[in-house]
N, CA, C and O atoms as CSV, one atom per row, in Angstrom:
chain,resi,resn,atom,element,x,y,z
A,1,UNK,N,N,4.261,-6.077,8.018
A,1,UNK,CA,C,5.847,-5.804,7.801
A,1,UNK,C,C,6.537,-4.788,8.463
A,1,UNK,O,O,6.189,-3.654,8.793
A,2,UNK,N,N,8.120,-5.725,8.664
A,2,UNK,CA,C,8.981,-4.401,9.687
A,2,UNK,C,C,9.253,-3.319,9.004
A,2,UNK,O,O,9.176,-2.965,7.827
A,3,UNK,N,N,9.587,-2.872,9.997
A,3,UNK,CA,C,9.650,-1.195,9.975
A,3,UNK,C,C,10.741,-0.586,10.043
A,3,UNK,O,O,11.085,0.554,9.731
A,4,UNK,N,N,11.362,-1.625,10.571
A,4,UNK,CA,C,13.210,-1.375,11.291
A,4,UNK,C,C,14.013,-2.135,9.563
A,4,UNK,O,O,13.761,-3.041,8.768
A,5,UNK,N,N,15.051,-1.043,9.755
A,5,UNK,CA,C,15.453,-1.435,8.101
A,5,UNK,C,C,17.419,-1.476,8.598
A,5,UNK,O,O,17.791,-1.186,9.735
A,6,UNK,N,N,18.194,-1.808,7.696
A,6,UNK,CA,C,19.324,-1.862,7.490
A,6,UNK,C,C,19.964,-0.929,6.065
A,6,UNK,O,O,19.818,-1.555,5.015
A,7,UNK,N,N,20.402,-0.029,5.963
A,7,UNK,CA,C,20.841,0.937,4.646
A,7,UNK,C,C,21.954,-0.435,4.340
A,7,UNK,O,O,22.401,-1.180,5.213
A,8,UNK,N,N,22.159,-0.491,3.271
A,8,UNK,CA,C,22.774,-1.632,2.061
A,8,UNK,C,C,23.486,-0.206,1.398
A,8,UNK,O,O,24.663,-0.129,1.751
A,9,UNK,N,N,23.133,0.719,0.688
A,9,UNK,CA,C,23.634,1.475,0.007
A,9,UNK,C,C,23.326,2.770,-0.361
A,9,UNK,O,O,22.134,2.626,-0.630
A,10,UNK,N,N,23.536,3.762,-0.530
A,10,UNK,CA,C,22.824,5.005,-0.730
A,10,UNK,C,C,23.230,5.629,-2.003
A,10,UNK,O,O,24.355,5.562,-2.499
A,11,UNK,N,N,22.038,6.342,-2.561
A,11,UNK,CA,C,23.092,6.387,-3.981
A,11,UNK,C,C,22.050,8.244,-4.347
A,11,UNK,O,O,21.361,8.325,-5.364
A,12,UNK,N,N,22.129,9.155,-3.607
A,12,UNK,CA,C,21.648,10.454,-3.715
A,12,UNK,C,C,20.084,10.267,-2.771
A,12,UNK,O,O,20.040,10.099,-1.552
A,13,UNK,N,N,18.885,10.350,-3.697
A,13,UNK,CA,C,17.862,10.249,-2.566
A,13,UNK,C,C,17.119,9.167,-2.882
A,13,UNK,O,O,15.916,9.165,-2.621
A,14,UNK,N,N,17.777,8.009,-3.537
A,14,UNK,CA,C,17.506,6.692,-3.816
A,14,UNK,C,C,18.346,5.652,-2.323
A,14,UNK,O,O,19.476,6.000,-1.980
A,15,UNK,N,N,17.841,4.769,-1.782
A,15,UNK,CA,C,18.560,4.007,-0.516
A,15,UNK,C,C,17.800,2.714,-0.637
A,15,UNK,O,O,16.578,2.581,-0.572
A,16,UNK,N,N,18.955,1.527,-0.875
A,16,UNK,CA,C,18.389,0.698,-0.808
A,16,UNK,C,C,18.711,0.036,0.983
A,16,UNK,O,O,19.621,0.208,1.795
A,17,UNK,N,N,17.756,-0.552,0.981
A,17,UNK,CA,C,17.437,-1.009,2.611
A,17,UNK,C,C,17.367,-2.790,2.455
A,17,UNK,O,O,17.073,-3.550,1.534
A,18,UNK,N,N,17.704,-2.925,3.550
A,18,UNK,CA,C,17.070,-4.461,3.777
A,18,UNK,C,C,16.164,-4.937,5.214
A,18,UNK,O,O,16.738,-4.028,5.814
A,19,UNK,N,N,15.484,-5.400,6.029
A,19,UNK,CA,C,14.532,-5.980,6.786
A,19,UNK,C,C,15.620,-6.471,7.859
A,19,UNK,O,O,16.275,-7.488,7.628
A,20,UNK,N,N,15.793,-5.762,8.985
A,20,UNK,CA,C,16.851,-5.832,10.651
A,20,UNK,C,C,15.849,-6.397,11.374
A,20,UNK,O,O,14.661,-6.218,11.641
A,21,UNK,N,N,17.056,-7.402,11.673
A,21,UNK,CA,C,16.193,-8.396,13.030
A,21,UNK,C,C,17.282,-8.486,13.556
A,21,UNK,O,O,18.291,-9.075,13.167
A,22,UNK,N,N,16.961,-7.461,15.129
A,22,UNK,CA,C,18.130,-7.228,15.919
A,22,UNK,C,C,19.100,-8.301,16.531
A,22,UNK,O,O,20.330,-8.305,16.582
A,23,UNK,N,N,18.030,-9.354,17.050
A,23,UNK,CA,C,18.678,-10.814,17.346
A,23,UNK,C,C,19.556,-11.594,16.479
A,23,UNK,O,O,20.716,-11.936,16.709
A,24,UNK,N,N,18.800,-11.842,15.393
A,24,UNK,CA,C,19.865,-12.323,14.188
A,24,UNK,C,C,20.696,-11.838,13.888
A,24,UNK,O,O,21.795,-12.336,14.135
A,25,UNK,N,N,20.564,-10.374,13.065
A,25,UNK,CA,C,21.663,-9.699,12.249
A,25,UNK,C,C,22.837,-9.543,13.223
A,25,UNK,O,O,23.969,-9.714,12.770
A,26,UNK,N,N,22.630,-9.146,14.895
A,26,UNK,CA,C,23.963,-9.574,15.099
A,26,UNK,C,C,24.903,-10.588,15.606
A,26,UNK,O,O,26.102,-10.387,15.802
A,27,UNK,N,N,24.203,-11.812,15.826
A,27,UNK,CA,C,25.097,-13.311,14.926
A,27,UNK,C,C,25.442,-13.420,13.958
A,27,UNK,O,O,25.902,-14.534,13.709
A,28,UNK,N,N,25.450,-12.480,12.924
A,28,UNK,CA,C,25.546,-13.362,11.714
A,28,UNK,C,C,26.522,-12.463,11.359
A,28,UNK,O,O,26.505,-11.285,11.714
A,29,UNK,N,N,27.628,-13.114,10.470
A,29,UNK,CA,C,29.194,-12.622,9.842
A,29,UNK,C,C,28.904,-12.140,8.696
A,29,UNK,O,O,29.620,-11.303,8.146
A,30,UNK,N,N,27.618,-12.688,8.094
A,30,UNK,CA,C,27.794,-12.946,6.826
A,30,UNK,C,C,27.591,-11.407,5.953
A,30,UNK,O,O,27.884,-10.403,6.601
A,31,UNK,N,N,27.095,-11.208,4.498
A,31,UNK,CA,C,26.720,-10.191,3.831
A,31,UNK,C,C,25.434,-10.039,3.975
A,31,UNK,O,O,24.763,-11.070,3.919
A,32,UNK,N,N,24.817,-8.896,4.172
A,32,UNK,CA,C,23.019,-8.500,4.506
A,32,UNK,C,C,22.918,-9.051,2.773
A,32,UNK,O,O,22.364,-10.134,2.582
A,33,UNK,N,N,23.210,-8.636,2.128
A,33,UNK,CA,C,22.484,-8.513,0.591
A,33,UNK,C,C,22.474,-9.788,0.109
A,33,UNK,O,O,21.716,-10.036,-0.828
A,34,UNK,N,N,23.451,-10.996,0.751
A,34,UNK,CA,C,23.111,-12.319,0.381
A,34,UNK,C,C,22.065,-12.997,0.476
A,34,UNK,O,O,21.505,-13.657,-0.399
A,35,UNK,N,N,21.588,-12.735,2.306
A,35,UNK,CA,C,20.938,-13.515,2.982
A,35,UNK,C,C,19.117,-12.714,3.145
A,35,UNK,O,O,18.191,-13.200,3.794
A,36,UNK,N,N,19.089,-11.562,2.424
A,36,UNK,CA,C,17.881,-10.686,2.294
A,36,UNK,C,C,17.251,-10.562,1.599
A,36,UNK,O,O,17.450,-11.324,0.652
A,37,UNK,N,N,16.322,-9.822,1.474
A,37,UNK,CA,C,15.685,-8.992,0.156
A,37,UNK,C,C,16.172,-7.494,0.244
A,37,UNK,O,O,16.361,-6.837,1.268
A,38,UNK,N,N,16.297,-7.190,-0.793
A,38,UNK,CA,C,16.534,-5.335,-0.712
A,38,UNK,C,C,15.658,-4.828,-1.570
A,38,UNK,O,O,15.351,-4.927,-2.758
A,39,UNK,N,N,15.255,-4.086,-0.327
A,39,UNK,CA,C,14.097,-2.996,-1.137
A,39,UNK,C,C,14.574,-1.510,-1.387
A,39,UNK,O,O,15.537,-1.077,-0.754
A,40,UNK,N,N,14.084,-0.936,-2.062
A,40,UNK,CA,C,14.424,0.364,-2.689
A,40,UNK,C,C,13.282,1.209,-1.853
A,40,UNK,O,O,12.067,1.013,-1.838
A,41,UNK,N,N,14.085,2.253,-1.135
A,41,UNK,CA,C,13.465,3.214,-0.481
A,41,UNK,C,C,13.812,4.729,-1.252
A,41,UNK,O,O,14.566,4.884,-2.213
A,42,UNK,N,N,12.988,5.837,-0.494
A,42,UNK,CA,C,12.910,7.248,-0.801
A,42,UNK,C,C,13.710,7.672,0.609
A,42,UNK,O,O,13.798,6.971,1.618
A,43,UNK,N,N,14.348,9.202,0.375
A,43,UNK,CA,C,14.908,9.742,1.493
A,43,UNK,C,C,13.976,11.213,1.372
A,43,UNK,O,O,14.556,12.007,0.631
A,44,UNK,N,N,12.865,11.675,1.845
A,44,UNK,CA,C,11.877,12.734,1.485
A,44,UNK,C,C,12.791,13.796,2.146
A,44,UNK,O,O,13.045,14.908,1.682
A,45,UNK,N,N,13.308,13.188,3.478
A,45,UNK,CA,C,13.530,14.402,4.647
A,45,UNK,C,C,15.363,14.896,4.034
A,45,UNK,O,O,16.089,15.877,4.196
A,46,UNK,N,N,15.461,13.704,3.375
A,46,UNK,CA,C,17.152,14.257,3.096
A,46,UNK,C,C,18.107,14.044,4.311
A,46,UNK,O,O,19.081,14.777,4.483
A,47,UNK,N,N,17.779,12.963,5.189
A,47,UNK,CA,C,18.740,12.529,6.496
A,47,UNK,C,C,19.953,12.333,5.926
A,47,UNK,O,O,20.256,12.263,4.735
A,48,UNK,N,N,20.563,12.259,6.828
A,48,UNK,CA,C,22.093,11.990,6.382
A,48,UNK,C,C,22.528,10.384,6.380
A,48,UNK,O,O,22.874,10.058,7.516
A,49,UNK,N,N,22.622,9.129,5.286
A,49,UNK,CA,C,22.085,8.205,5.676
A,49,UNK,C,C,23.777,7.372,5.161
A,49,UNK,O,O,24.380,7.555,4.103
A,50,UNK,N,N,24.100,6.643,6.098
A,50,UNK,CA,C,25.064,5.410,5.677
A,50,UNK,C,C,25.168,4.283,5.484
A,50,UNK,O,O,24.227,3.632,5.937
A,51,UNK,N,N,25.923,3.728,4.991
A,51,UNK,CA,C,25.931,2.444,4.769
A,51,UNK,C,C,26.112,1.588,5.851
A,51,UNK,O,O,27.269,1.550,6.269
A,52,UNK,N,N,25.232,0.835,6.468
A,52,UNK,CA,C,25.257,0.079,7.835
A,52,UNK,C,C,24.434,0.604,8.908
A,52,UNK,O,O,24.427,-0.032,9.962
A,53,UNK,N,N,23.470,2.069,8.775
A,53,UNK,CA,C,22.939,2.811,9.627
A,53,UNK,C,C,21.075,2.085,9.573
A,53,UNK,O,O,20.298,2.202,8.625
A,54,UNK,N,N,20.808,1.382,10.891
A,54,UNK,CA,C,19.595,1.333,11.146
A,54,UNK,C,C,18.840,2.222,11.049
A,54,UNK,O,O,19.276,3.313,11.416
A,55,UNK,N,N,17.380,2.169,10.518
A,55,UNK,CA,C,16.526,3.037,10.308
A,55,UNK,C,C,15.014,2.546,10.047
A,55,UNK,O,O,14.788,1.533,9.385
A,56,UNK,N,N,14.095,3.260,10.558
A,56,UNK,CA,C,12.603,3.002,10.381
A,56,UNK,C,C,12.101,3.611,8.691
A,56,UNK,O,O,12.718,4.400,7.975
A,57,UNK,N,N,11.439,3.263,8.556
A,57,UNK,CA,C,10.983,3.352,7.319
A,57,UNK,C,C,9.679,2.943,7.076
A,57,UNK,O,O,9.497,1.776,7.423
A,58,UNK,N,N,8.430,3.653,6.467
A,58,UNK,CA,C,6.977,3.214,6.115
A,58,UNK,C,C,6.134,3.739,4.723
A,58,UNK,O,O,6.512,4.599,3.928
A,59,UNK,N,N,5.305,3.219,4.699
A,59,UNK,CA,C,4.621,4.306,3.053
A,59,UNK,C,C,3.838,5.001,3.730
A,59,UNK,O,O,3.367,4.713,4.830
A,60,UNK,N,N,3.635,6.098,3.007
A,60,UNK,CA,C,3.160,7.227,3.114
A,60,UNK,C,C,1.896,7.312,3.921
A,60,UNK,O,O,0.909,7.022,3.245
A,61,UNK,N,N,1.593,7.676,5.377
A,61,UNK,CA,C,0.867,7.824,6.288
A,61,UNK,C,C,-0.782,8.409,5.795
A,61,UNK,O,O,-1.879,8.000,6.176
A,62,UNK,N,N,-0.445,9.498,4.821
A,62,UNK,CA,C,-1.703,10.161,4.546
A,62,UNK,C,C,-2.362,9.337,3.111
A,62,UNK,O,O,-3.424,9.511,2.514
A,63,UNK,N,N,-1.533,8.642,2.938
A,63,UNK,CA,C,-1.832,7.425,1.782
A,63,UNK,C,C,-2.074,6.117,2.575
A,63,UNK,O,O,-2.796,5.288,2.021
A,64,UNK,N,N,-1.718,5.906,3.435
A,64,UNK,CA,C,-2.271,4.910,4.388
A,64,UNK,C,C,-3.836,5.005,5.019
A,64,UNK,O,O,-4.658,4.089,5.016
A,65,UNK,N,N,-3.998,6.205,5.497
A,65,UNK,CA,C,-5.155,6.413,6.346
A,65,UNK,C,C,-6.218,6.483,4.790
A,65,UNK,O,O,-7.305,5.907,4.753
A,66,UNK,N,N,-5.768,7.127,3.829
A,66,UNK,CA,C,-7.030,7.753,2.538
A,66,UNK,C,C,-7.590,6.356,2.281
A,66,UNK,O,O,-8.800,6.234,2.091
A,67,UNK,N,N,-6.368,4.760,2.257
A,67,UNK,CA,C,-6.864,3.371,1.656
A,67,UNK,C,C,-7.151,2.811,2.781
A,67,UNK,O,O,-7.176,1.609,2.519
A,68,UNK,N,N,-7.454,2.996,4.216
A,68,UNK,CA,C,-8.437,2.643,5.354
A,68,UNK,C,C,-9.441,3.380,5.172
A,68,UNK,O,O,-10.402,2.774,5.645
A,69,UNK,N,N,-9.716,4.208,4.812
A,69,UNK,CA,C,-11.363,5.143,4.326
A,69,UNK,C,C,-11.255,3.739,3.679
A,69,UNK,O,O,-11.409,2.634,4.198
A,70,UNK,N,N,-10.964,4.065,2.473
A,70,UNK,CA,C,-11.903,3.113,1.086
A,70,UNK,C,C,-12.035,1.601,1.287
A,70,UNK,O,O,-12.791,0.996,0.528
A,71,UNK,N,N,-11.288,0.851,2.358
A,71,UNK,CA,C,-10.890,-0.494,2.905
A,71,UNK,C,C,-12.393,-0.535,3.510
A,71,UNK,O,O,-13.349,-1.249,3.210
A,72,UNK,N,N,-12.248,0.501,4.479
A,72,UNK,CA,C,-13.446,0.182,5.567
A,72,UNK,C,C,-15.398,0.526,4.766
A,72,UNK,O,O,-16.345,-0.238,4.577
A,73,UNK,N,N,-15.239,1.743,4.564
A,73,UNK,CA,C,-16.434,2.738,4.624
A,73,UNK,C,C,-16.701,2.704,3.455
A,73,UNK,O,O,-17.841,2.277,3.273
A,74,UNK,N,N,-15.887,3.097,2.073
A,74,UNK,CA,C,-16.665,3.082,1.114
A,74,UNK,C,C,-17.290,2.249,0.367
A,74,UNK,O,O,-18.287,2.495,-0.312
A,75,UNK,N,N,-16.402,0.653,0.522
A,75,UNK,CA,C,-17.291,-0.312,-0.417
A,75,UNK,C,C,-18.568,-0.403,0.343
A,75,UNK,O,O,-19.542,-0.414,-0.410
A,76,UNK,N,N,-18.913,-0.487,1.876
A,76,UNK,CA,C,-20.078,-1.199,2.084
A,76,UNK,C,C,-20.794,0.426,1.392
A,76,UNK,O,O,-21.965,0.115,1.177
A,77,UNK,N,N,-20.688,1.346,1.135
A,77,UNK,CA,C,-21.681,2.742,0.800
A,77,UNK,C,C,-22.065,2.812,-0.531
A,77,UNK,O,O,-23.093,3.296,-1.006
A,78,UNK,N,N,-20.382,1.851,-1.519
A,78,UNK,CA,C,-21.199,1.436,-2.507
A,78,UNK,C,C,-21.708,0.180,-2.888
A,78,UNK,O,O,-22.212,0.062,-4.006
A,79,UNK,N,N,-21.649,-0.728,-2.149
A,79,UNK,CA,C,-22.537,-1.497,-2.046
A,79,UNK,C,C,-24.108,-1.186,-1.850
A,79,UNK,O,O,-24.893,-1.397,-2.774
A,80,UNK,N,N,-24.523,-0.687,-0.634
A,80,UNK,CA,C,-25.948,0.029,-0.600
A,80,UNK,C,C,-26.284,1.283,-1.882
A,80,UNK,O,O,-27.436,1.441,-2.285
A,81,UNK,N,N,-25.553,1.803,-2.223
A,81,UNK,CA,C,-25.788,2.751,-3.621
A,81,UNK,C,C,-26.178,1.465,-4.861
A,81,UNK,O,O,-27.055,1.725,-5.686
A,82,UNK,N,N,-25.434,0.045,-4.908
A,82,UNK,CA,C,-25.519,-0.515,-5.857
A,82,UNK,C,C,-27.178,-1.380,-5.564
A,82,UNK,O,O,-27.841,-2.039,-6.365
A,83,UNK,N,N,-27.339,-1.191,-4.740
A,83,UNK,CA,C,-28.932,-2.030,-4.224
A,83,UNK,C,C,-29.903,-1.058,-4.873
A,83,UNK,O,O,-30.674,-1.460,-5.744
A,84,UNK,N,N,-29.887,0.375,-4.423
A,84,UNK,CA,C,-30.786,1.259,-4.475
A,84,UNK,C,C,-31.170,1.673,-6.246
A,84,UNK,O,O,-32.213,1.921,-6.851
A,85,UNK,N,N,-29.568,1.573,-6.664
A,85,UNK,CA,C,-29.315,1.492,-8.498
A,85,UNK,C,C,-30.177,0.561,-9.356
A,85,UNK,O,O,-30.920,0.897,-10.278
A,86,UNK,N,N,-29.944,-0.662,-8.889
A,86,UNK,CA,C,-30.837,-2.078,-9.046
A,86,UNK,C,C,-32.253,-1.599,-10.003
A,86,UNK,O,O,-32.282,-1.936,-11.187
A,87,UNK,N,N,-33.009,-1.074,-9.609
A,87,UNK,CA,C,-34.078,-0.720,-10.086
A,87,UNK,C,C,-33.595,0.371,-11.363
A,87,UNK,O,O,-34.019,-0.076,-12.429
A,88,UNK,N,N,-32.983,1.411,-11.515
A,88,UNK,CA,C,-32.156,2.287,-12.378
A,88,UNK,C,C,-31.668,1.235,-13.732
A,88,UNK,O,O,-31.915,1.408,-14.926
A,89,UNK,N,N,-30.953,0.190,-13.129
A,89,UNK,CA,C,-30.255,-0.524,-14.274
A,89,UNK,C,C,-31.281,-1.400,-14.654
A,89,UNK,O,O,-31.465,-1.178,-15.851
A,90,UNK,N,N,-32.126,-2.365,-14.235
A,90,UNK,CA,C,-32.993,-2.867,-14.905
A,90,UNK,C,C,-34.020,-2.581,-16.249
A,90,UNK,O,O,-34.413,-3.264,-17.195
A,91,UNK,N,N,-34.305,-0.624,-15.599
A,91,UNK,CA,C,-34.532,-0.001,-17.041
A,91,UNK,C,C,-34.197,-0.033,-18.026
A,91,UNK,O,O,-34.679,-0.421,-19.091
A,92,UNK,N,N,-32.366,0.842,-17.407
A,92,UNK,CA,C,-31.865,1.023,-18.773
A,92,UNK,C,C,-31.665,-0.451,-19.412
A,92,UNK,O,O,-31.897,-0.303,-20.612
A,93,UNK,N,N,-31.337,-1.821,-19.159
A,93,UNK,CA,C,-31.110,-2.610,-19.864
A,93,UNK,C,C,-32.336,-3.499,-20.584
A,93,UNK,O,O,-32.300,-4.466,-21.345
A,94,UNK,N,N,-33.595,-2.623,-19.912
A,94,UNK,CA,C,-34.963,-3.245,-19.829
A,94,UNK,C,C,-35.054,-4.761,-19.572
A,94,UNK,O,O,-35.734,-5.534,-20.248
A,95,UNK,N,N,-34.342,-5.072,-18.589
A,95,UNK,CA,C,-34.808,-6.021,-18.073
A,95,UNK,C,C,-35.505,-6.494,-16.700
A,95,UNK,O,O,-35.346,-5.572,-15.899
A,96,UNK,N,N,-36.186,-7.513,-16.122
A,96,UNK,CA,C,-37.043,-7.463,-15.050
A,96,UNK,C,C,-36.001,-7.710,-13.638
A,96,UNK,O,O,-35.125,-8.568,-13.525
A,97,UNK,N,N,-36.370,-6.770,-12.732
A,97,UNK,CA,C,-35.877,-6.733,-11.390
A,97,UNK,C,C,-36.225,-7.728,-10.618
A,97,UNK,O,O,-37.245,-7.975,-9.976
A,98,UNK,N,N,-34.963,-8.404,-10.816
A,98,UNK,CA,C,-34.681,-9.864,-10.014
A,98,UNK,C,C,-34.092,-9.805,-9.159
A,98,UNK,O,O,-33.651,-8.661,-9.050
A,99,UNK,N,N,-33.573,-10.853,-7.877
A,99,UNK,CA,C,-32.391,-11.374,-6.785
A,99,UNK,C,C,-31.206,-10.586,-7.483
A,99,UNK,O,O,-30.444,-9.670,-7.173
A,100,UNK,N,N,-31.432,-11.396,-8.572
A,100,UNK,CA,C,-29.753,-12.056,-9.082
A,100,UNK,C,C,-29.244,-10.277,-9.262
A,100,UNK,O,O,-28.226,-9.766,-8.797
A,101,UNK,N,N,-30.318,-9.617,-10.077
A,101,UNK,CA,C,-29.614,-8.402,-11.018
A,101,UNK,C,C,-29.056,-7.534,-9.559
A,101,UNK,O,O,-27.992,-6.918,-9.505
A,102,UNK,N,N,-30.116,-7.671,-8.356
A,102,UNK,CA,C,-29.704,-6.935,-7.433
A,102,UNK,C,C,-28.687,-7.070,-6.726
A,102,UNK,O,O,-28.106,-6.203,-6.074
A,103,UNK,N,N,-28.336,-8.650,-6.883
A,103,UNK,CA,C,-26.881,-8.891,-6.102
A,103,UNK,C,C,-25.564,-8.683,-6.678
A,103,UNK,O,O,-24.502,-8.334,-6.163
A,104,UNK,N,N,-25.992,-9.081,-8.266
A,104,UNK,CA,C,-24.698,-8.300,-9.160
A,104,UNK,C,C,-24.308,-6.687,-8.924
A,104,UNK,O,O,-23.156,-6.258,-8.867
A,105,UNK,N,N,-25.591,-5.854,-8.793
A,105,UNK,CA,C,-25.403,-4.443,-9.068
A,105,UNK,C,C,-24.496,-4.300,-7.381
A,105,UNK,O,O,-23.528,-3.555,-7.227
A,106,UNK,N,N,-24.949,-4.981,-6.529
A,106,UNK,CA,C,-24.148,-5.129,-5.071
A,106,UNK,C,C,-22.459,-5.656,-5.610
A,106,UNK,O,O,-21.367,-5.088,-5.611
A,107,UNK,N,N,-22.795,-6.616,-5.909
A,107,UNK,CA,C,-21.048,-6.614,-5.827
A,107,UNK,C,C,-20.218,-5.994,-7.144
A,107,UNK,O,O,-19.006,-5.785,-7.186
A,108,UNK,N,N,-21.113,-5.777,-8.115
A,108,UNK,CA,C,-20.510,-4.945,-8.944
A,108,UNK,C,C,-19.796,-3.461,-8.045
A,108,UNK,O,O,-18.608,-3.143,-7.992
A,109,UNK,N,N,-20.813,-2.860,-7.505
A,109,UNK,CA,C,-20.496,-1.183,-7.026
A,109,UNK,C,C,-19.644,-1.495,-5.572
A,109,UNK,O,O,-19.345,-0.591,-4.792
A,110,UNK,N,N,-19.280,-3.049,-5.331
A,110,UNK,CA,C,-18.590,-3.235,-4.285
A,110,UNK,C,C,-17.091,-3.101,-4.109
A,110,UNK,O,O,-16.261,-2.946,-3.213
A,111,UNK,N,N,-17.208,-3.304,-6.021
A,111,UNK,CA,C,-15.627,-4.023,-6.458
A,111,UNK,C,C,-15.108,-2.376,-6.941
A,111,UNK,O,O,-13.905,-2.136,-7.038
A,112,UNK,N,N,-16.062,-1.401,-7.196
A,112,UNK,CA,C,-15.560,-0.022,-7.592
A,112,UNK,C,C,-14.479,0.480,-6.774
A,112,UNK,O,O,-13.594,1.056,-7.408
A,113,UNK,N,N,-14.335,0.405,-5.542
A,113,UNK,CA,C,-13.395,1.410,-4.842
A,113,UNK,C,C,-11.715,0.113,-4.974
A,113,UNK,O,O,-10.593,0.468,-4.615
A,114,UNK,N,N,-11.913,-0.753,-5.330
A,114,UNK,CA,C,-10.688,-1.269,-4.874
A,114,UNK,C,C,-9.900,-1.203,-6.856
A,114,UNK,O,O,-8.700,-1.186,-7.131
A,115,UNK,N,N,-11.024,-1.182,-7.812
A,115,UNK,CA,C,-10.733,-1.177,-8.946
A,115,UNK,C,C,-9.881,0.826,-8.478
A,115,UNK,O,O,-8.690,1.037,-8.710
A,116,UNK,N,N,-10.602,1.692,-7.997
A,116,UNK,CA,C,-10.143,2.793,-7.985
A,116,UNK,C,C,-8.514,3.225,-7.447
A,116,UNK,O,O,-7.609,3.956,-7.849
A,117,UNK,N,N,-8.727,2.416,-6.442
A,117,UNK,CA,C,-7.099,2.107,-5.767
A,117,UNK,C,C,-5.981,1.693,-6.915
A,117,UNK,O,O,-5.031,2.374,-7.303
A,118,UNK,N,N,-6.456,0.125,-7.418
A,118,UNK,CA,C,-5.657,-0.120,-8.413
A,118,UNK,C,C,-5.433,0.755,-9.334
A,118,UNK,O,O,-4.265,1.137,-9.265
A,119,UNK,N,N,-6.211,1.412,-10.439
A,119,UNK,CA,C,-5.722,2.796,-10.794
A,119,UNK,C,C,-4.825,3.883,-10.639
A,119,UNK,O,O,-3.949,4.335,-11.376
A,120,UNK,N,N,-5.323,4.268,-9.284
A,120,UNK,CA,C,-4.692,5.347,-8.603
A,120,UNK,C,C,-3.115,4.865,-8.552
A,120,UNK,O,O,-2.190,5.447,-9.119
A,121,UNK,N,N,-3.004,3.581,-7.684
A,121,UNK,CA,C,-1.575,3.609,-7.508
A,121,UNK,C,C,-0.764,3.036,-8.619
A,121,UNK,O,O,0.395,2.681,-8.407
A,122,UNK,N,N,-1.417,2.909,-10.003
A,122,UNK,CA,C,-0.309,2.649,-10.815
A,122,UNK,C,C,-0.036,4.312,-11.829
A,122,UNK,O,O,0.705,4.563,-12.780
A,123,UNK,N,N,-0.910,5.052,-11.147
A,123,UNK,CA,C,-0.481,6.089,-12.076
A,123,UNK,C,C,0.079,7.315,-11.056
A,123,UNK,O,O,0.243,8.478,-11.425
A,124,UNK,N,N,0.323,6.835,-9.774
A,124,UNK,CA,C,1.348,7.344,-8.606
A,124,UNK,C,C,1.996,6.445,-7.769
A,124,UNK,O,O,1.725,6.164,-6.601
A,125,UNK,N,N,3.050,5.940,-8.623
A,125,UNK,CA,C,3.621,5.063,-7.512
A,125,UNK,C,C,4.651,5.320,-6.789
A,125,UNK,O,O,5.596,4.610,-6.445
A,126,UNK,N,N,4.293,6.805,-6.507
A,126,UNK,CA,C,5.146,7.318,-5.177
A,126,UNK,C,C,4.573,7.425,-3.772
A,126,UNK,O,O,5.145,7.621,-2.700
A,127,UNK,N,N,3.324,7.248,-4.057
A,127,UNK,CA,C,2.485,6.446,-3.099
A,127,UNK,C,C,2.808,5.560,-2.369
A,127,UNK,O,O,2.872,5.588,-1.140
A,128,UNK,N,N,3.117,4.401,-3.335
A,128,UNK,CA,C,3.543,3.057,-2.611
A,128,UNK,C,C,4.859,2.890,-2.313
A,128,UNK,O,O,5.383,1.797,-2.099
A,129,UNK,N,N,5.374,3.879,-2.294
A,129,UNK,CA,C,7.080,3.749,-2.166
A,129,UNK,C,C,7.512,3.794,-0.947
A,129,UNK,O,O,7.120,4.707,-0.220
A,130,UNK,N,N,8.305,2.932,-0.521
A,130,UNK,CA,C,8.857,3.121,1.100
A,130,UNK,C,C,9.671,4.534,1.386
A,130,UNK,O,O,10.489,4.940,0.561
A,131,UNK,N,N,9.416,5.200,2.514
A,131,UNK,CA,C,10.036,5.851,2.535
A,131,UNK,C,C,10.746,5.658,3.816
A,131,UNK,O,O,10.345,4.841,4.645
A,132,UNK,N,N,11.967,6.514,4.023
A,132,UNK,CA,C,12.577,6.800,5.183
A,132,UNK,C,C,12.361,7.582,6.237
A,132,UNK,O,O,12.779,8.740,6.268
A,133,UNK,N,N,11.505,6.888,7.472
A,133,UNK,CA,C,11.033,8.117,8.797
A,133,UNK,C,C,12.375,8.893,9.582
A,133,UNK,O,O,12.709,10.048,9.844
A,134,UNK,N,N,12.818,7.758,9.747
A,134,UNK,CA,C,14.021,8.173,11.266
A,134,UNK,C,C,15.011,7.619,10.802
A,134,UNK,O,O,15.040,7.261,9.624
A,135,UNK,N,N,16.147,7.418,11.743
A,135,UNK,CA,C,17.518,6.606,12.347
A,135,UNK,C,C,17.045,6.614,13.328
A,135,UNK,O,O,16.377,7.472,13.904
A,136,UNK,N,N,17.574,4.982,13.782
A,136,UNK,CA,C,17.388,4.473,15.290
A,136,UNK,C,C,19.265,4.274,15.821
A,136,UNK,O,O,20.237,3.542,15.630
A,137,UNK,N,N,18.997,5.051,16.297
A,137,UNK,CA,C,20.742,5.100,17.261
A,137,UNK,C,C,20.711,3.927,18.285
A,137,UNK,O,O,21.676,3.725,19.022
């Protein structure tokens, strides 16, 4: 995702931005909103923004670090936990401990972090919103 955007309109703390490509945008004489996707962003730093300014925008870095941790480490740990929980699950459902059951519990436990992220991002939509991080002069 490009991190450089052009401000299309400012409404208080809400900002409409469009992706900015310096080479293509300088030679264009048309309206930006007519040929680009307009995105919504927040201005948490309270920067003085005006229409036409070029800005940097990104998703919250703390949330990105949290998702990177979940995406790399936690699924592997959950899959290992699923492998070792397979005998307990077999006893719980009074079934035979087979390789298929072990594989199923590993896959089930592997998708737990994805489910957690899905639920967490639906409850806290502010975590995945674009935020204006700076102005490019």
